C-alpha positions as CSV (number, residue, x, y, z in Angstrom):
1,M,91.0,100.5,102.2
2,H,93.7,98.0,103.1
3,K,94.8,98.1,106.8
4,I,98.2,99.0,105.9
5,D,96.9,101.9,103.5
6,K,94.7,103.7,106.5
7,F,98.0,103.9,108.9
8,L,100.0,105.1,106.4
9,A,97.3,108.3,105.3
10,R,97.3,109.0,109.3
11,L,101.2,109.8,109.4
12,D,102.4,112.9,108.8
13,A,104.2,113.8,105.7
14,N,107.6,113.3,107.2
15,Q,107.0,109.8,108.6
16,R,105.1,108.6,105.7
17,K,108.1,109.8,103.6
18,K,110.8,107.5,105.7
19,V,108.2,104.4,105.9
20,L,107.6,104.7,102.1
21,A,111.2,104.7,101.7
22,I,111.4,101.4,103.7
23,V,109.0,99.4,101.8
24,E,110.6,100.5,99.0
25,R,113.9,98.8,99.7
26,L,112.4,96.0,100.9
27,D,110.2,95.6,97.8
28,R,114.0,95.4,96.1
29,S,115.2,93.3,98.8
30,D,117.7,95.9,100.2
31,L,118.4,95.5,104.1
32,T,121.7,96.6,104.1
33,G,121.8,99.4,106.6
34,L,118.3,98.9,107.8
35,D,117.2,97.9,111.7
36,V,116.1,94.3,110.9
37,R,115.5,91.9,112.9
38,K,114.5,88.2,113.1
39,L,111.3,87.4,115.5
40,Q,111.9,84.6,117.7
41,G,109.5,82.0,117.5
42,F,108.2,82.4,113.8
43,P,110.1,81.2,111.2
44,G,111.2,83.6,108.5
45,L,109.5,86.4,110.1
46,Y,111.3,89.6,110.5
47,R,111.0,93.7,111.5
48,V,112.3,96.8,110.0
49,R,112.5,99.5,113.1
50,V,111.7,103.3,112.1
51,G,111.5,104.9,114.7
52,R,108.6,104.1,116.8
53,I,107.0,102.4,114.0
54,R,107.9,98.6,113.1
55,V,107.3,97.2,109.6
56,K,107.0,93.1,110.0
57,F,107.4,91.3,107.0
58,V,108.0,87.6,105.7
59,M,111.3,86.5,103.8
60,D,111.2,83.4,102.2
61,I,112.8,82.1,98.6
62,S,109.9,83.6,96.9
63,G,110.6,87.2,98.2
64,I,109.3,89.8,100.9
65,R,106.0,89.9,101.9
66,I,104.8,93.0,103.9
67,L,102.4,91.4,106.6
68,S,102.0,94.7,108.8
69,I,103.0,98.3,109.3
70,G,102.3,100.2,113.0
71,H,103.1,101.9,116.2
72,R,105.2,99.9,118.4
73,S,102.6,99.0,121.4
74,E,102.7,96.0,124.1
75,S,100.6,94.0,121.4
76,T,102.6,94.8,118.5
77,Y,104.6,91.1,118.1
78,R,101.8,89.4,119.3
79,D,98.8,89.0,117.0
80,V,101.5,87.4,114.1
């Protein structure tokens, strides 16, 4: 089981539904109305905030690829 799948399995149903809705929008490249920020020092790396949960993704010519999903902590952006 992938790390992202394990994280989603541990969330309650309401949070999982919100995160999956964001992931589906990212899959369609629909970023309107989302809290998207470019991460400094990493070209093409962005994050979407869903409450205390962060979805890190790469956006380039080929599209959007999700790297990780996790709770915000001191080490959230260190292991990019």
